[in-house]
N, C-alpha and C positions, 0 to 999 in steps of 0.2 A: 504493499499499499504506499503510495506516494503522498506526502503531506505538502500541501500548497502553504507557502509563507504569506505574511500580510502584505508584502510588496507585489504579490501575483507571481512570484517566481518559485521554482522548485530549488531545493538546496544546491544541487549540482549546478543549476543554471547561474545561481548567484555566485558560486566559487569561481566559475568560468569567467563571469564579467568582472569580478575583483582581480583575477589573475590577468586578464587582458589590460585593465586600468593600471595595474602595477608595471606591466611591461611597457605601457606608453609613457608613464611617468619616468621610468628608467632611461627611455630613449631621450627625453627631454633634458636629462641631467648629464649631457656629455661635457666633458671637461672643456675648459676655455683654451683656446690657443694663445700663444705669447702676444701676437698681434691684437687679438681681442682684449686681453688684459690691459694692454698699453693704452686702449681707447675707452676705458671705463670712466663714468662720471665720478665726481668728488665722493659720493657715497654710494655704496650698492647694497642691495638686500643680502641677507644671509645666504641664500641659495646661490645667487651669483658668485659670492666669495667662495662657497663651498665647491661650486664648479671649478673654480681656478685652481683649487687645492686637490681636486679630484676626491671629494668626500660626498657621501650620499646625504640625502634629505634629512634622514632620521639621526644619522650621527652628527651632523652639523648642529641640529636643534638640540640634541642631548648635550653636546659640548658647550653650546652657548648658555643653556640653562644652568649648567654647573660652573660657569665662569672658566671654562677650559678651552675654549676655542682658540687655535694657534695664534690668533692676532686680535687686536683691539676690536670689541664689539659695543655698539650703544644700543640701548633699548629705548624705544619711544612708544609708550603704551605696550601694546602686544606685539610690536614689530621690532625686529632686530635689523640694525644697520651696521655695515662695516666701512670705515673710512678707507678709501682706496689707497692712500699713502701708506696705511698700516699693512695692507695686503701686499703692496709692492715691495715694501721693506722685507716682509717675510719671504717673499720669492726672490730677493736680491736683485731686484729691478731698480736701478738708480732713477729717482724722479726727475733728475736733471735731464737725462736722455730723452724723456718724453717731451720736455719743452723745447729742447734743441730740434727734435725731429719734426715738430709742427712749426717751428719758426717763432714760437712765442716766448723764448728765452729772454732774459734782461738785456738791455742794450749796453 
């Protein structure tokens, strides 16, 4: 006997849908390239920083909650933001290189 759930699906259908959702999320969490990292705005969300470090979503939020994310994290309400300069320093990317490459360096 098959039991119908409240959402109108059978248990195995729900599991298949959750598995597919997880696969789609993992495809979206591809690591950033060095070029992409160099063009980030001043502050990025936690998942963007996690992608730059090749960390998964769950691990990134777990580390942030415990205050153990590998670089500085700022919390605004229920949102985490990472200063791009802190991320670049962690990745040993000199920030002066970014300004020079875009022609925005000091005169």
